[in-house]
N, C-alpha and C positions, 0 to 999 in steps of 0.2 A: 954656752948661750944658745938660745933657740935660733935655729937657722932662719925660720920664718921672720923673726924680728931683727935679724942682722942686716947690716947695710949690704947693698949689691951694686956692682958697677955694670951698667948696661951701655956698652959702647963707651962713649965719653961722659955719660951721665952717671952721677953718683946718687943712687936711690937710698932713702933712709931705711927701707926695709924691703922684704920680698913679698909684700902684700899689695895687690892691685885692686882697685875698685873697678868692677866689670861694667860694661855699658848696659844701661837700662833706660828704656823709653819711659818718659814721665808725662809728656803731653801738657806742658804748662805754658805754651806760647801760641795763642790764637793768631797772632800776626806773623808767626814764623821767625821772630827776631828775639835772640836772647836778651835778658835784661838783668836788673839788679837782683831779682829773686834767684835766678840761675847762678849768678855769681856767689850769692850767699850759700846756696845749696852745695856747690862744689867746694868752696873754701872751707866749709864746715868739715869736710871729709879729706882735707889736704894732708892729713897725717899719713895717709896711704903712700907707699913708695911711688906708686904710679896710679893716676886716674885715667880711665878711658871714658870719654863722654858717651852719652846716649847717641844712638844712630842719628847721623846728620845728613839729610838728603843733599845730593849733589846737583839737583835740578828739580823743577816743579813736577816733572813726570816721574821722578824717582820716589815720590812720596806714597806711602800706604797707610799713614796714620795721621789723623787730624792733630793740629796744634803742636807740631814738632818744629824745632828751630833748624833752619837750613844753613847752607854755606855757599850761596851762589849770588848774593847781592852785596853791595857795599854796606848796606845797613846791617846785614847779618854779620859781616866781618867786624864791624864796629861793636856790635852787641857781644860777640864772642870775646873781643878784646877785654871787655869788663871781666869776663870769667877767668881768662888766663892770667890777667894781672892780679886778681884776687887770690888765685891758687898760688902763683909764684910769690906773692907777698908773704905767704905762710910757708914757703920753702918747698912746695910741692912740684911735681912734674905732671904734665897733662897732655895726652894725645886725644885727638878727636876721631871718632869712628865715622868714616865716609860710607854712605848708604844709598843704594838703589834697590828698591824692593822688587822690581820687575813685575811679575804677574800677581804678587801678593798685594793687590791693591783693588780699589773700587773706583768706579767712575766719579764718585763724589770727591775723591782725593785728587783727581786729575784736572789739569787746566782745561777749561771749557768742556769738561765732562767727556774727554776723549777716552778711548780704550787704553788700558795699561799695556806696556810693551814687555817683551820677554825674548828668550831664545826660541820660543815656541808659540803656537796658537792654542796649546792645550790649557784648559782651565785647571787651577789647583783644586782638586777635589777636597771636600770636607774642610775647607780653609776659610778663615775670616780675616778681614782687615778692620780698622777702626775708622769708620766714616760716618756719613749722615744716614740715619735710618729713614724709612718712609715718612715718619711723622715730623721730620726735620730736626731731630735731636741727635747728638753724637752717640755712637754706640757701635757694637759689633755688627758687621754686615758681611754677607757672603761675598767673596771676591768676584770680580767681573771677569768675563772671558778676555784674555789678552790677545794682542796682535804680535806676530813674530817680527822682530826688527829686521830690516833689510841689512845687507852686508855693509853698505855705506853708513847706515844709522849706527851700527855697532861701533864703528870708529868714532862717530860723534859722541857716543856715551863714554868711550875711553877718554876722549878729550875732556869731557865734563868731569871725570874723576881727577884728571890732572889739574884742571882749572880750580876745582874745589880744594885740592891739596895745596896749591899755591895760595889760595885764599886763607887756608888754615895757618900757614906760616906768617902771612900778613897779620892775622889775628893774634899772633903770639904763641900758638901751640908749639910744643916741643916736637911734635910729629903727628902723623896720621896712621890710623888703622883701617885698612880696607875691610869692609864687611863681606867676607866671602863665605859666611856660614848661614845656618838656620833657614835654608830654603829660599834665600833671596836671589837677586839676579845673577851674581857670580856663580852660585851653586846651580842655578838653572842651566848654565852652560856646562858645568862639570858633570852633571848627572845624565847619563845616556838614556835613562828612561823618560826624561823630560826633554832633553835636547835632541830633536828629530830633524835637525838642519841637514842640508846637503852641500853647503859651501865650505870654506876653509875653517869655519867654526863648528863643524859637524860633531855630533856626539859619539859616533861609532868608531872613532879612532882616538888614541891617547893624545896625539898631537893636536887634533881638532878640538877636543873638549877642554883641553888645558890652555888653548891659545888665548882665549879672552882674558883669563885671569893673569897670565904671564905678560901679555901685551899691556894690560892695565898697570901691573906692577912696574914694568919698564917705563911706561909713560910718566908715572908718578916720580920714579927715581930720576928721570931726566929733568923734571921740574924742581924737585926739592932735595934730592940726594937720598941714597940708600939708608943713611943713618937716621933719617926722619920718617922712614917708610916701614910699615908693619902690616900684618894681615891676620884676620881671624878666619878659622876654618872649623868645620864640624863633620869630620869623617864619621860615617855610620849613623849620622843623624837622619831623622825622618820627618822633621817638622815641615808643614805646608806641602804635603804630598811628594816628599822626596823618598822614592822607593829604594830599598837596598838592591845593589847590583853586583855581579861577580867581580867587576874590575875595580872595586873600591880601593883595595890595598894597592894595586898597581898605580892607580890614579894619584893617591895621596903620597905614596912613597916617591913617585916621580916628582911631585911638587916639592917634597922635602929636599930632594937633590937640587932642583932648579932654584928654589928660594935660598938654599944654603949658598949657592954660588953668587947670589946677589947681595950678600952681606946686609940683610935687613936689620932693623932695630930689634925686631922680635917676630916670632910666630905665636899666635894665641889660639890654642885648641879649645873647643867647647865640647864637653861631655853632656849629651842631652838626656841622660837617664833621669836627671832631676826635673826634666820637662815632659816626662812620660814617654820618651822615645828610647831608641836602642842605646845601650851603654857603649862607651868607648872601650874596646877590648884591651886589657892590660898588656897583652903581648904586642898589640899594634902600637901602643904608646911607646913601648921599649924599642920597637923597630923604627918608629918615626924619630925617636931620640937619637938612635944610632946614625940615621941618614941625615938628620938636620942637627948640626952642632952649634948653631947660634942660640941666642936667648929664647927659651921656650916657656910660655905661660899656659897654665891650664885653669879652666873655669868649669863650674857645673856641680853644685851640691857639695862643695868641699866643707869639711870640718877642719878645725885646727889640727886634730890628730892625723887626719889623712894627709893634709898639706905637709905637715912636718915629715911624715913617712916618705912621701914622694920626693921631697927635697933631700932628705937623708940618703935616699936610694939613687939620687942623681938623675931622676927621670924628668924633673922640671927645675926651672930656676926661680919662677915667681908663681904664687898661688893667687888666683883672682876670686873675689867674693862679690856676689851681686846683691840679692835681696837683703842680706844682713846689714849692708851699708845704708839701706833706706831708713830703718828705725834706729840705727846705731851710728850716728855721725862720728862717735868716738870709738869705732870698732877696733882700731889698732890698740887703744888702751885697754879695751875690754878683753881682747885676746891676750895681751901682755900680762894682765893681772888675773886672768881667769874669772872675770866678772860675768854675770849672766847677761845674755843677749835679750833685748826688748823685742817683742813681736811687732811686725808691721801690720798696719790696717790695710789690707789689700783693696778694700773699697775705695781707698784714696790714692791708689797707685797712678791712675791716669786722670788727667784733667784737674781743674780747680786751681787753687792758689797756694798759700803758705801751709794750710792745714794738710798734714800728711806728707809734707815736703821739707820744710825748713823748721818745723816746730817740734821735732823729736828731741827730747832732752839728752844731755850727756849723763853718764852714771853719777849718782850721788855718792861721794866718798864716805858719807856716814854709814852707808850700808856695804862698805867694802869687805866686811866680814863674810858676806854671802859668797859662796863659791858655786860655780857651775861649769860643766864641761862645754867648751865652745865647739 
């Protein structure tokens, strides 16, 4: 039997298969509150062994994209409960990804138009957020210059992550995934070319640059438990002006050790090659796997064949698929039966309503004779 399609036990959770739906921003919530459309979207895809929701801001200042649902108000908690109940009704498991974008934001995304905050005052070069354009319409805008958080404010952000995690459990989520990847706030502390601080969160020491992420993980564990806590990381990634630095391997293997000691639900690695950035070196993945012995997920341009090979080689436990889930709500069945994958309309990825969101059809059995490599 295909290992990808076989059941998997993640802690005390029994997942139907080793396929995860990766987090993807869809910008369908102008009021920031999840609703019936979100519940339908995620429940349509609940055949995945695990769903990880779109990035969910932990506070108003954590937002870098318009029209995304947060997790810091009672109304948002109630809205997400519709989603979790719909997914659980179909036997699925669902974690939410907790997000603070840091400097990858624009003043139009910020409360009262304030500066975005980060580990640094350096602007993210050649980077864009999704905000209000000069003509007052939503669109891509160059990020604004950030303000470096004070030491005291950093502890406030850590508390925001913990509060949002507690809200996630109230909303019925099976757990949370901290967004520590893709150039957002957590990685802005991890990367010493960005983190130019001089306090205990300084970037020029291993202990300093990993302090923010580890203290955040510990604060979340203290609120909801390690079995409900996970994290996404993107070693060697370059999105949003994250430069490659000599200490990458040291930094992330140290995190592998530290996160392994904390018995998390899982660690989720992102290979950014599919996003036009550096690939995750195969040798590094093997090293990380040796140092981190808990459940390991990999995302980033996977095909079924590559996912099966990585699983067979014991390098990962779960394979995450992103964009294929957009146009293929029945992706698990398509992979199982080797049916062709429908292409997504990228013009409909962000914003709007049901079109390009919940209206993609499942595969028609009448054409099941067609074969295609996934």
